[in-house]
N, C-alpha and C positions, 0 to 999 in steps of 0.2 A: 207810664214808664218811669222808673226811678233811675237817676244818674248819680251814683255815689262815687266819691273820690277813691282812687286806688293809691298805692304807694308811689306810682309814677306821677311826677309833678304835673304833666300835661296829658293825663289819661283819665277816662271814665269807664266804669264798669256798667254795662247796660243790661238790665234785667227787668222784664223780658226783652230778649233781642228781637223777636219776631212776633207779629200778631198771630201767625199760624205756622209754627215750626214744622208741623207734619207736611204742610204744602211745600216748604223748602226742601225737605228730605225727599219727597216724591219727585220734585224737579231734578234734583241731583241724580237720582237713581234712573231717571228716564233718558239720560244722555248717553250716547254711544258714538265713538269709542274714546279712550283716554290714552295718553302717551307719557313716557317717563319724565319726571321733573329734570332728570339729567340732560335732557335736550336743551334746557335753558342755560346750562353751564357753558363757560367759555373754554379757551385753550388752557393748557397747563400754566403758561406764563400769566394769563389773565386771572386765573384762580389765585396765583401767588400775589398778584397786584391788588387783589381785594382782601388779602389777609387770610386766605384759606390755605389748607394743606393739600396739594394735589394728590398726595399718597392716600388720602382718605376721602377726597371729594370727587374724584374722577370715575369711580366705579358706579354701577347702576343699581341703587337700592330699590326695593319694591314700593316706590312712591310714584304716584301718577297725578297728572294735572290736566285740567281742561279750562279754557277761557269761556266764560259765560257771557261777558259783556266787555266791549272795548270801544273807546271813543264815544262813550255815552249811548252806545247802541247795543241792545240785547242780541246775542248770537244764537241762543238756544231757546226753545219754547219755555215760557215761565220765568225766564231770567229777569224780566222787568219787576217781578215782585221783590227780588233781592236788590236790584239796582236802585229802585225808588223807594226802598224801605224808609218810612219817615222817622223811625226810631234812630237809625244811623245818622240821618241829617240832624236831628235834635242833639245827638251825642257830639257831633262835630261842632255845633254851636256852643255846647257846654265847654269844649276844650279851646276853641279858637275865638269865641266871642259871639254875642247875640247878633251883632251887625255884620258878621262875616258872610260873604257870598260862598255858598257850598254847592259845587256842581259834581254830582256822582258821575264817575268816569268808567270804572272797571270793576268787574267781578270775576274772580277765578276760584276754582275749587281744587283742593288736593285730596287724594284718596291714599291713605297709608296702610299698608299691610304689615302685620307684626314682624319684627326682626330685632336683632341685638344692637343696632346702631342708632344713634340719635340723629335728628335733623339738626346739623351743626348750627350754632348761633350765627346769625347774619343780620344785616340790615337790608331793607328793600331798596329797589332801584330808584334813585331820585330823578327828578326832571327839572329842567331849567328853561327859562323863556327862550324859545327858538332852538333848544338843544335837548333832545330826548332820545330814548332808545329806538325810536323809529328810524333815525339816521346815524346814530353813534353807538359804539359798543358799551356794554354794561360796565366793563372794568373802568373805562374812562369816566363815566358818570359817577360811579362810586368813589373814585379818587378825587373828583371835583368836590364832592360832598365832604370827604374826609379832610381835604386841605383847608376848608373854610374860606377859600379865596373867591367863591362864587355865590355866596349866600344872598347877595343883592338880587341875583337873577333866579333864585330857586323858586319853583312852584311848590308851595306847601301842599302836602297830601295827607288827608285824614284817612286812616285805615281802621276798619272795624273787622275783627277776627272773631268768628264763632265756630262752634264745634258740635259734632254729633258722634258721641262715643261714650260708652259706659264701662269699658273694660279696664284691665290692668295697664299700667304704664301710660305713656302718651301725655304726660303733664306738659303744659305750656309754661316756658320760662321766659322772662324778659328782665332787662337790666335798666331800671329807671334812672340810676345814678351813674351810668356809663359802664363800660366793660370791666373796670377794675372793682366795681362795687358789688354788693350782693344781688342775687336775682329775686324777683317776685315770681310767684308760682300760682297758676290756676290748674287744678287737678280734676280729672274725671271722677264720678260722673258729672258731665258738664251742665246738663239741663239746658234751659233756654236763656243762655247768657252770652255776652260778647264783651270784648275789651276794645275800646277805640283810643288810638294814640297816633303819634308821628313815628311810624316804623322806619322811615328813612334815617332817623337819628338813633333809634333805640334798637340795640341788639335783642334778638329773640330767637328761640329755638324750641325743639320738642325732644323730650326724653324718649328713649326707645319704647316703641309700642309693643304691648303684649307682655307675657311673663318673662322673667329673667332667663329662663332656659330655652327660649325660642331660638331656633337655628336660623341663620341667614339664608334667605332664598337666593340661590345662585342660578346663573345661566341667562340673566336678563341683559339686554343690550339697549342701546338708544333707540333701536327700531322695534322693541317689544311693545305690546299694547295691552290694555286692560279692558275687559268687557263685562257688562252686566249679565248675570245668569240668574236663574231662579234661586232666591234666598241668599245670593252672595255675589262674588266677583271672581273673574277668571283672568289670569295673566297668560299671555300667549306670545310665542315667537312664530309668527305666521300662523300656520294651522296647528302647530305643536302647543299643547297645554303644558305650561310650566308649573302652575300652582292655582288652586282654587281656595278662596277664603269665604267664610260665612259673613253675613251682615254684622253679627256681633263682634267679629274679629277686627273689622275695618274701622279706622279712625278717619272721619271726614272733616276737613277744615274749609270753611267758606270765608274768603277774603274780599272785602268791599273797599274800594278806594274812591275818594272824591277830591277834586281840586278845591283849594280854599284860598279866597282872596280877602284882603282887609275890607274892601269896599268895591263899588262899581267902577271907580276910577282905576284901581289896580287891574281889574278884569279887563277894562277897555285897553289899557296899555299892552296887556298880553295879547288880546285879540287883534289889535292893530299892529302888532310887531314893532312897537315904537322903541323898544329897548332890548332887542334880541341879542343873544350871544352868537358869535360866529366861531367856526373852528380856528380861524387865524387868531382871534382874540383869546380863545382858550389857551392855545399854544403859547402865545406871547406872554400871557399872565403866568403860566407855569414856568416858562423859561426865566422870566425876571425873578420869580421867587426862588427857583432852584439856584440861580447864580448868586443871589444874595446869601443863600445858605452855604455857598461854596461847593455846590454839586456841579461837576463838569459834565455837561451833556450838550450834544450838538442839536441843531434844528432837525427834527425828524422828517424824513422823506414821506413817510406815511404815518401820521399821528395816531391812526387807529391800530396799527399792527407792528410798527417798528420795534424790534426786540429790545434794543438798548434804551429806547424811550420808555417802553412799558416797565422795564426793570428800574429805571431811575425814578419814575413816578411812584411805583409801588414801594420801592425801598425808602422813599422819603416820607410818604404820607400814610401808609397803611397802618391801621390799628390792629393790635393783637385781639382776636376774638376771644370771648370767655368760653367756658366749657359747661355743658349740661351734665349735671350729676345723674346717675341712674335713679 
């Protein structure tokens, strides 16, 4: 494996990404069924709180996702070959240090069908000691990250992203110098390559997949599903076929995540819950900072969903996301 520096200060380009990329692709194509990425989105106010535009992010594009591994456990046959890929672990050490403890946690796969809209730039969902998406909403975790108030408790995550696609469009964009800086780009045909970085800090997105004149596939809902058929993929609403795409049309993204600790002592503090965040501590920390900034907000009755609280947090800490050019 070669690990060469990219333009991102804390990222490496891994090539080859897999010892056997054909095996990975076979694993992806064997999984049934898939659901819209839109199921992962929050309410309109939560989208606003994370810097998105609900007018463009609340519809259901032809993009589907499936979890392959969660909590260090494979969920589908063959997922262990991705979860325990030694090349990704080596890449994480290249970014976070040779002595770091790297624990692979998660694998999920996106399947994107051609259409005229980009996968808008975003940051991945962060995790904090004792405070994760298992018990708390994504919008709150993202704002904790954006505020910078909780970095002491952040669980660093290494993310390796790899692709299977040779067609037009679908370039991967990321912003190593922040959302105001220029993007770096990885374009198809991708080959056996991955980029490993800290995606909880770095905005990244995907240019529209397919040719410029491809029409938007309409009629999908959050309850639509994607199925493997001979030579391609089929989107359905129940028994109704909405659209069928060939293998050559479809862009597949494999995302691998691992927790990273400086050393065994830091890992032990996390596992022993010696310094966990509580919801009360998060609320008190936000309230103190907001009041210091002159933001008038009351103690929320429900910190997960209180509308005035969500708006105050989002309005104070949200960053404007960059845009993906065609």
